[in-house]
N, C-alpha and C positions, 0 to 999 in steps of 0.2 A: 550195686555190682556193675550196672551199665556204665556209670561214670568212671570206674576204674579201667574197664576194658577199652573204652574209646581212646584215651591217650596212648595206651599200649598198642592198639591196632594202628593208630596214626603213625606211631614210631616205626612199626614194621613196614608200613607202606612207604615211608620216607626212605628207609634203608633199601628196600627192594627197588625203589625208583632210580637208584644210582646216585642220589644226592649225597651219599656218604663217601663218594670217591675221593674228595680232597683229603678227608681224614685218613683214608687208607694210603694215600700217597706218602705219608710220613713213615711208613714201614721201612725198617732197615734190614737189609739182607747181608749176611757175612759172605765173603768171597772165599772160594776154595779152588784147588786145581784137581782135575781128574784126567785120567789117561784111558783111551780106548785102545785095546790091543786086538788087531785083526791079523791073523796069520803072523807074519814077521814085521808088520808095520805097527807103529805107535802114533796116536794122534792125541794132542794135548789141548784141553779147553780150560779157560778160566771161567768158572760158573758161580752164580749166586746160589746160596743154600737156603731152601725153604723148609723150615722145621716146624714152626708154630702153625696153628690153624689159620690165623689171619694171613700169614705169609703164603700158605698153600692156597688159600682162597683167592688171593691177589695174583700170584704167579707172575706171568708176563703180560697181564692185562694192561691196556692203555698205552703200551709202548709202540712207537712208530717204526723203530728199526731194531735190529739185533746184529751185532758184529759177528762175522763168520766163526770166530773161535771163542764165542761166548755162549752162555746158555743158562739154564736153571736146573738144579738138582733138587728134587723133592724127596725128603727122607721121611718115610712113613713110620719109622721106628721098628715095627715088626711087620712081617709079611702080610699083605692084604690083597684082595682082588681090587686092583686100582681102577678108578673111573675118573676120567679127565674130560672136561669140556673146554670150549674155546670162546665162551661168551666174553665180549669186550677185548678179545685178543686180535690185533690187526695183522700179526705176522704169521704166515704159514709155518708149521713146525713139524719136525720129525720128533716123535715121542718114543724114547727107548725105555722099555719096562725092564727093570733089573732085579734079578733074584738076590737073596741074601748073600750068596757066595760071589756076587759080582758078575755073573754071566747074564748076557742079554736074553731075556725070555721071549720078547717080541718087539716089533717096531710098528707104531701106528702113525697115522697122518692126522695132524691137527689143522682143520680147515678154519681160516679166519672167521670170526663172529658166529661160528656154528654152535648150536645147542646139542648137536649129536654127541653122545657119550663115546669116548675112545676107551676101550677096556683092555686090561691085560688078560691073557689067556689062563693064567694061574696066579697064585699069590706071589707078590713081588715086594721087595724091601723099599725100592725107590723107582723114580722115573726121571729121565734126563730129557729136557726139551732143548733142541738145537734147530738151526735153520732147516726148513724143508729142502729135501734133495741132498743134504749133506751125507746122510747115511749111505744112500745109493752111490753117490760120487766117490766116497772113500771105501766102498766095499764093506761097510759095516753090516753084519748079519746076526740073527739070533744065534746064540752060542759063543759069540765073541765076548771078551772080558773087559770089564771096567775096573781100573785100578784106583782105589781111594781107601782111606782109613776106615770108612764106613763098612767096607766089605772085607776088612782084614788084610788089605793089600796096599799099604801106604806107599806113596811115591817117595823115592829117595830125595832127601833135601839136597839141593845144590849148595855148594859153599858160597857164602856171600862174597860179593866182589868188592874189593877195596882198591881204589886207584893207587898207583905207586907212591904218589905224594903223601898218602895217609898211612902207608905201611911202616912198621917199626924197622929201624935200621939197626944192623948189628947182629 
């Protein structure tokens, strides 16, 4: 029994040490567009979608920068009391906790490298991570709405652009 547990324990220590980070860097995230509606203003982000457990565990860890209109949308599938930490995350973040109907439940602060848990106040379907200070700067508050197909409010698709030289004549 001892001989079976030792290799397993060594593997767990290896994973916990962060030595597995290169394998995690191969994770692929789909991109999607979301819109935050605040009063009469609309703000659009292009975000990566974290759906699988490995994607959610990785999140925005190990990234040095984040463009202002980019972020990550975590889809929990069903409403849960969300708990997020910032281990190995170098970028300060606003964390918007979103109910199943697309309304923002609460907004938390993700402090770089912190092991402090940032929690939603009630069950939420998703969390959106964007650059710290963006929510305050744009006046985003709890009760504002996120538009995305996940919440039953898909964005209207814009017609694709074709240069005049490629359009049919006649």
